[in-house]
N, C-alpha and C positions, 0 to 999 in steps of 0.2 A: 504493499499500499504506499510506503514511503516512495519507492520507486516509481509508482504511477503518479504520486503527487508532484516528484521532482521533473518527471518527463511531459507532464500536462502542458501542451503548447498554448493552450488558452486559460486565461484566467478562471477560476471556479466561480460560477455565478449561480445563486440560488435564491428563489424567492422567499418573502417572509413566511407565507403559508406552508411551503416545502420545509423550510429549516425548522418551523414549529413542530411540525410532525416528526422529523428526524430527532429532535431533542427530545421528544415524549417517547420515542422508542428506545432511545439511549436510557432514558429515566427508568422505563419499565425494565430494561435489562439490568441495570444497576440495582434497581429495587429487589428484583426476583433474586439476583445472585447474593446481594447482601443479606438478604433473609435467610437464604440458605447456608451462607457462612455462619450467620448468629445462631441459627438453630442446629448447626453441626451436622447438616444433611449429607448423605454420603457422596452426592455429586452435585455440588452447587454451582458449578460452573457449565452445566449441561447446555444451557441456552445462551451463554455470553456471547459466542459467535454468531448468532442468528439476531440477537436483539442488541449487539453492540459492536462488534469488530466489522461484521459484514455490512450493516448500514454505512459505515463510514467509507467502505468501498463503493456501495451503490451512491454515495454522495458524489463520487468522481464520475461515475457512469451517467448519472442525471444531468450534470453540468455539461459534459461533453456532448451527450445525447440531444440536450436542448438548443446546442449551438451548433449541430451538424445537421442539416436537412436531409442528406443523402443517407444517413445513417438509419432512417425509419424503413425507407424501401429494402434496404440490405437486410435489416433486421427480420422484417417479413417474409423475405425469401427464405432466410435461415429457419425461421419458425415453420414455414409450410414444408421445407424439406425434412425437417426433424419430425414434424407431426406424421408424414407419410411413411417415414422410416419406421416410427413406432407401430402405426397402424398395420403396415405389412408384416413386421416382425410377430405381433401379436396375433394376427390372423393365421399366418404360417404355423405358429405354435399350436392354435387351437384346431387347424384342419390336420396336423399331425396327431394330435390327440384323438380326433374323431376317427382316425384310421388305424387307431391302436399303436402308435409310435411314441414312446416316452421320451422325452427330451428333458435335459437337466434345466432346472428353473436357474436362470442366470442372476436372478435378484434374492433369491431366498436360500440357495443351496439345496437341502434335501426336501423342503416343503414343496408341496404339489402347485405348480403355477397355474393350470387349468384342470377343473374338475367338472366331470359330466353326471348329472344326476338323472333321474327318471323323465323329468319333464323342464329341465332347466340346466343351466351351466353356471360357472363362477370362475372368474380369473382374479388372481390375487397380485398381479404384476403391479409394482409400485409406479412404472411409468405411466399407469392411466390417470395418476394426479396430474401429469403434464397436460394430458388431453383434456382433463377437465377445464383448463383454461385457454389452451390453443383451439379447442373445437369452436366454442361460440364467437372467437376472433376471427377465423378463418371462414366460418358459415356467414358472418355479416359481411365480411369483405367479398364473399362469393355473390350473394344477394344483392349487395349494393353496386356491384360490378366495378369496383374499386380495383385500378391497375397498379399491381406491384411486381409486374414482369413475369407472372406465372400464366401459361396458357389456359383458357377456360376449359378445354377438354380435360386437362389434369385436375383442375379444382372440381369439375363434376364427378371424375373417378373418386377423387378424395372424399366427397361429401357422401357418397354410396358406400364406400367401403368403411368409412368411420361409423355411419349408421349400424352397419351389420355388426361392428366390433363392440359398440357401446351396448347393444342389445345381448350379445353373446356374454359380455362381461358379467352380467348378473349382478352388478354393483348398483344398488338403488340411487345413489346420487347421479352416476352417468347415465341410468336409464331413465330418469327424471329429465336431465338434461337433453337426451335423445329426442323428448317430446317438445321440450321447451324451445329449443334452437330454431324450429319452425314458426314459432310466435314472435320471437325477440324481433326479427327483421321487419315485421309488422308494426310492432310497437314503436320502434325507433326508425321508420322510414322517413320521418321529418328530416332526418339527417342525409338523406339521399337527394340526388338531383330529381327535379321533375320528370325527366324522361325515364329514369330507373324506376321512380314511384309508380308509374303507370303499369309496369311489366312485373313489380314484385310480387304482387298477388298472384299472377299468372304461374311465375316460376315455382313459388311456394306450393301451388296447387298441383302443378306437374309433378313435382318431386314427391308430394304426398301420394298422388295417385300410383306413382312408381313402388313408393313403400308398401302401400296396401295390396297392391297385385302381388308383390313378393311375399307380403305376410299371408296372404290368402294360399299362396302356392305351398309355403311352409307348413301352414296348418293342415292343409289336405294330405301332405306327404308325411307329418307327423302329428297326428291328432293329440290335442292337449297341451302342445307346445307353449302356446300363449298364455294358456291358464297356468302354467307352472311358474312363468315368470310374473305374472300378475301376482299370484301368492306369495312370490318372494318379495314383492314390494310392499305388499300389505303386512308382512311379517314385522316391519318395523315398527308397528303401532300396536302390537300384541305382545304382553310381558310374558305370556306362556310360550309363545315361539321364539322370543328373543330374550330369555332371562337373564343373560351375562349383562348386556347394556343396561337393562332396568336396575339389576342389583348394582352396578357400577353408579349409576346416577345417584341411588339411595345412599351409598358410600359417601360419594363426593359431596353430597348435601349435608351430611353430618359433619364431614370435615370442614365445609365452609363455614357451619354454624361455629365450630371450635374457636377459629380465628377469622371472623368476617372481614375485617377490615384490611389486614396486610396480607393474610393468608401463611403458608407454611414454607414459602420459599421454593426456588428452583432444585432440582433434585431430591425433592422430598419423596418417601417411599410410603405407599399405601396399601392397605389389604384389599386384595381383590377377593371378593365373596365367592365367585365361582372361577376356577376350581378350587380357590382357597390358598392364596401365597401372598407374599409381599413383594411387589414390583414397583418401580421407578413410576412416577406419575405420568412420564412421557409415554409410557406403553399403553395407556389406556386410551379409547376410540373416542371418548366424549371430550373433544378440545375445550370447549367453552366452560364446561364444567370443571376441566383441569386448570384452567387459567385462573378461575374464581378461587380455588382450593390453594393455588401456590401463590397468588399474589393479590387475593383478596378484591374487595370492591373497589380500592385504590388503582391497584394495577390493570384490572379488568377495565375500568374506566378509561384509563390511559390507552391501552392498546385498541380499544373499541372505538375511540374517538379517532384513533389514526385511520382505522379501516374505513369507518362509516363518513367521516368528512370527505376522506380523499373519493370514496364511491359516489357521494352526493355532488362534491365539486365537479366531478369528471362527468357525470350526466348533464350538469348545469352548462359547463363550457361547452360540450359536444352540441348540444341544442341550440346554444346561442351563436356558435360558429359553424354549425353544420358540419362537424368534424367526425367522419365515419371511422377514422381509426381510434378516435379517443373513446367513443362509445363503444367500439368492440372491445378495447382493452377493459372498459367499465364493466361490461357485461361478463367478460371473463373473470374480472375480480370478484363479482356478484357470485358466480358459479362456485367459484373457489371457497368463499364466504359459508355458502350453503353446504358445501362438502365438509368444511371444516367443523360442522357440528357432530358429525358422527365419525369422523376420522381425522387424525392429526395431520392435516394437509399443510397450512401455513406455518411451517415450523422447521424449514432447511432454507439453506441460501437460495438453491435453484427455485423452490417453490414460492418465494417470495417476487418471483418475476412480475406477477399480475399488479401488485401494489406499486412497485417502483416503476414500471411502464407508465401508469395513470400518472404517478408524479412527475415523472419525466415530462409528460406532454403538458401537464398543469404548469410546471416550471417553465417550459417553451413559451406559453402563452403570456405569463406573467412578467417574464424578463425581457420579452421582446415587444 
């Protein structure tokens, strides 16, 4: 980071809004780490990188991104290529599993990467977190006909293959996204040009027809296929079907009431009711419960202000300036925040892309 600071050819420029959010992130990181040290938690420095050191790196990125217009198009190309590679890899893995070929899981070692059940499937690859924010971004760019150097044919193929993968993943958050990505372009079509707005509805309708035809074919070939996925989605709201998460929620609520204002600090260990063991707080799936338990109301308020203020201001600026890319980044951040409720998504350097992309675009408007 020191080398980056020295080699930066342009002065670091950040707006007051962006600087305030960065200060709040750093305070959140120091608060959680400090409490972890005071309470002598086993691993108090667990999130110090995500909420202290890496934000400083992102500050350099945001400043440079805001003053280099060509960087946006390059980034979108990289995002498209990366997204496509992930989709192709995951689909290849799934097809191999359907044909009885067992491939090693590159992310979790011995754990099964793709499981096939009677009427559903489930993929556990961590790269699905990347698709959670790249999918809405690329879909909105496709529906808005935004030009970033990628042929439209490739974009259509990418849309179809992504939908197939999102369904096969069996993950509730991405299955929800699979339905929502067709609604989002209609909700934010005010950011599109007049010519595009006239055709957006037709394009969405054509794609939906293709999806329904494919769904009808699959249901005929494999009766009960869609019912299986529907039941998987409904399980999230049934304590008898998802006893572990409901038990975790109850455990976290008790921990929150023990230390409501400042929490237990980073690196705290909590008792997991099922199967019954002591594990680090970061291993639990209920991310917002975990934030409240570790940093209390004070820390939770700080980090949620950063997320929600960035989200709101991104939608505000995108509507005022008819900025397709900013609304795409904002929708990507929105889906990550939704996914973060039941899976620890926004807790690593690379998964924080959606937040910092929105801040980069906001910074670009405010300093220019």
